[in-house]
N, C-alpha and C positions, 0 to 999 in steps of 0.2 A: 504493500500500500504506500502510495506517495503521500508523505506527511509534511505538514507545516507546523511549526511551533511559534506562536506569536508571544512576545514577551519572554524570549528564551534567555535573556541575560540575567533575569531574576533568579532567586533561589529555586522556586518551584519549576520554572521553565528549564533551568539547567538540570534539574532532577529528571524532568521528562526526557531530555536529551540523553542523560546517563542511562536510564532504564531502557529507553528505546534501542540503544546500542546492543542490548542483549536480547531483543525481541526479533524473532526471525521474520515477522511480517510488517515491521515498521521501518520504512526507509525515509530518513529525514532528508528532504530536498530543500527545505527553507527553514531558516531560524532567524527571527527578527529581534531587533533591539535598537530603537531609534538613536539612543545616545552612544551606541557602540557600532553603528553601521559602518561597514568596511573593515572592521576588526575581526580577526579570526577567533573561532571558539577556543582554539588552543592557546591564544594569547590571553583571552579573558578568563579562561578556566583551565589552567594547565593540567588539572586532574583528568580532563577529557581529551587531551592531546593525542593519545594513541588511537582513539576511535574517530575523532573528527580533526585530522591534521590540516585539512585544507578548507573546511567549511567556514564561510564568513557570514557575519550577521548582515541582514538587509534591513531596510526600513519596513515598518509595519504595512504600509500601503502596497508593498511588493507582493502581498498575499494575493492580489488580484491579477498578478502577472504570471502566475504559475498554474499549471494543471495539477491540482491536488485532489486527493480523495478524502482525506480527513485533516482537520486542523485542530490542534490543541491550543487553547487560548489561556495564557498565564499573565493576563493584563491587570492593571489596577482596577479597583471597583468602579464600575460605570463605563469603562472603556470598551468592553466587549459588545455593548449594545449597538455600536455604530458599524459593526462588521457582520454580525450574525445573520441578519436578514438577507443580505446579499450573498453570503456564502451558502445559505440554505437554498436560495433561488438557483444557484449554480449547481446544486446537487452535491455540495460538499457536506460531509458529516462533521458536526461541531461538538467538541468536548471542551466545555468551559470550566476552568479551574477557579474562576472568580465567582462572586456572589450574584452576578447579574440575572441569573435565571433559576435561582434556588427557591425563591419565595413565590407562592401562588397568588397572593393578593397584592395588586399594585399599590394599594394604600400602605402596605408594610414598608415598601421602599421609601415612600415619602416620610414615614415616621422614623424609621431606624437608620436609613441611609441619607436622609435629608435631600432627596431629589426625586423627581417624578421619573417613572420608568419610560424609556423612549419607545419600547416595542412591547407593550403589555399583552398584545394578542399572542405573543410567543410563549408566555408563561405557562399556559395550559398545555402547550406542546412539549415542553421540556420534561425530561425524566430525571428524577433525583437519583444520582449515581451511587447511592449506598447499597452495594450489591446484596449484602446480607439481609436487607429489609425491602429491597425493590427488585429482586432478581427476575420476577415474572414480568415486570414492566419494561425491562431493558432491551430484550431482543428486537432488533429492527429500529431502535431509537435513532433519530437523525440529529437530535439536540440533547446532549447529556449535561446536566448541571452537577458538577462535582461538589460534594459536600465540603464544608469547612472542617478544619481539624478538630476544633472543640465540639461541634455538633456530632462528628463521627464518634469520638471517644465517649461522649455523653449518651448518645442514642444506643450504642452497642452495650453500654453498661446498664442503663435504666430500661431500655425498650422492652426486654422480655418480661420484666415485672409489671410494667404498665399494661402490656398486651394481655397478660394473664390475670389482670385486675386483682392483684394481691397487695398493691400499695395505692395510696391516695394519689389522685392526679392534681392535687393542689398543695401548695406550700413546699414544693421540692427545692432543695438547695444543692447547687452544683459549685464546688470549688475546684479550680484547675490550676496547674502549673505548666508553663511552657518555656522552651528555650527561645532565644532571641531571633532565630531564623524565622519564626512565625511572624515577625514584624516586617519581614522583607529586607531588601538591600538598602532602602533609603535610611539615611542617618537621622538621628534626633538626639536631643540632650540626654534623654534617659537611656540611650543605647551606647553612650560613651563608656569606654572601659573604666575610667576612673569613678564613674557613678555605678556601673553595673557590677563590677567585680566585688565579690563578697556581700552582695546585696540581694534583696528580694522585695518586690512591691506589687500591690494590687493596682489594677487599672481598669478603665472602662466600667466603673462602678454604676450599677443600676441601669445602664443603657448600652451595654456592649452589643454590637450588631448581631452577634451569634445567638443572643438570647431568643430572638423571635424565630430563628432557624431551628433551634433545639425544640422550642415549644411546638412549632409546626410539625416536626418530625415525630415527636413522642406523644403529642396530644395532651399536654399537661402544662400547668402554670408553674413557673420556677423563678428562683433568684439565682443569677449566675455571676460569679466573681472569678475572673481570671487573674493569675499572678505571673509576673515575669521573673525568671530565675536565671542566674549567670551560667548557662550552658548553651551550646550552639544549636542543638536540636533535641527533641524529645518532648513528651507531654504526659502528664499524670492527672487523672480526674478522680476526685472523691465526691460522690453524690449521695444525698440523704433524702429518704422518702418515708412517710408514715406507713407502717404496716397495717393493712385492713383485714388480712386473713390470719386468724389465730394459729393456723397450722403451719405458717411459714416460719421455719427456723433456719439456721445457717446451713444445715445439711440439705434441707429442701431447696433453699435458694441456689446452692451450688448445683444441685441436681437439675433444677430448672434451666440454668445457664447451659449445662452440658447437653441437655436434650435439645435446647433451642439451636445450639451451634454445632451439633453433631456432624452436619454436612457442609460446614463452612471452613474451608482450609486455612483461612487467614485469621480466624479467631481462636485464641488459645485460652481455655478456662483453667485457672490455677487455684489451688487451695490457699496458698499464701498471698498476701497483698502484692500486686505487681509493682515493680519499680520502674522508674523512668528509663532506665538503661536497658531493660530486658529486650525491647523490640528494636533498638537502634540498628539501622541499616537494613531493616526488613519491612515487608508490607503487612506485618502481623499486628494484631491488637490483642493484648492480654486483658482478661477480665476476671473479676472475682467478686465475692460478696460476703457480708456478715449481717446477721440479724441480732440486734440487742433486745432481748426479752425484757430487760429492766426498763428501758425507755420506750420501747415500741418502734424503734427506727431501723430501717434497712440502710446499710452502707453498701453502695455499689461502686466498684473501683475499676479503672481501666488505664492502660498506658499504650502509647503508640509513638512511632516516629512521625512528627508533624509534617515532614516533607515527603514522606512516602505514603503510608496509609492515610495520612492527613492531607495529601495533595496529589503528587505525581503518580504514585503507585496506585492509588485509588482510581485515578483517571484512567490508567491503562487497564486496571481490573474491570472497571465498568465497560470500557470499550471492548475488551475481550468478550464479555458476556453479550453485549449488544450485537456483536458481529458473529456470534456462534462459536467462538473459540473457547478453549479451556481457560477458565478465569485465571489460572496460575501462570499462564505463558509469559515468560520474560520477567517474572517478578520474584524477588528473593523471599524465601520462607524461613530463613535463619537470620538471627541478629548477629551483631559483632560482639564478641566477648574476649578478653575483659574490656 
C-alpha cells in the first residue's frame, strides 16, 4: 500500500514511520513536515536512518501531488479537518491520529476544543479506532479516528466494569501519569529540563480535552486529572469507581478482565498493579484491578506506551483490522526490559 504520513516530524508521526518500516504492507512514499521540508528523515531522526536513508520531508500540501492509498495524519488538533474531505473524495483511506474526528457531537468540539468543527457531517462516518471495543465496526472503514492515549488507557481499564454494570456510571475518578512525549515536540516553560527534572505536576484541571472523549467512550461521568512526570514516554492510569454489585471482589474483577480480553492480543491482564515501564516499546496495554470491600470502591489500573498503543501502534492496529489483516502485523508485542 502506498502510504503518506502527514505531520511525520512529530513524535507520533515519527513513530508511524518507525513501525511502518516493519510492516510488510506499508510503503511510505510521502512524509510531510512543513518546518523541516527538504530535510531528510535520517537527519531529523537518526534512529530511523537505516530504514529511511534517502526519504525527505515534503510540505503538507504535497499530499495532493501523490497517488496514495492510505494517509496517516499526525497533525495538531484542528489541522486534519482541512484535508480529510478531499482525501476521502479521492478514494484515499484516512487514519487520523488527532482528535478531529473522535467526538460524535459537534457541540463537544466547541466546548472542549474551543472551535467549531469544519466538517461535522464526517463525524458520523468516522470509526473510533479502539480495536478492543470497536472491532466489529472497523472492517471497511474509510475514516478511522485514532483514540487519544488517556482515553485508551482509561477505557481499557474501566470499560469492562461499566459494560457489565457492576460499578456506578457517575462520580468516577481517573488519575493518570504521562511522560513528556505526550505533549508533542513543541516546547513550553513546563517542559524545560530545569523545571521538569525531579518534578511532577497536575495539568488540565477540570477541563482537559480527553475528559469528554473518555466519557463518550465508556458512557459515564468522570473527573479526570492528568499528571506530567519526568520520563520521555509511558502512561499509568489509576481509576476509581463505586461498586454497585455486592458480588464483585478482587478475584471476580480480575476474572472479568481476563474473560473480556481473552481474545485481544495486545491487552495483558496482570495480578499485580502494572507499572509505567512494563509496556514501553510495545503496543501492549497492561490492566489490573482491586476491589476494596471496606470503602466500596473499585480501583482499575492500566499502563501503556503513549506513543505506540496510545498513538502510532494503535493507528496501525486499527488499520490492520479495517483492511482485513491480522491486527498484530508489524506491531511489537514485547516491551523493552530493563
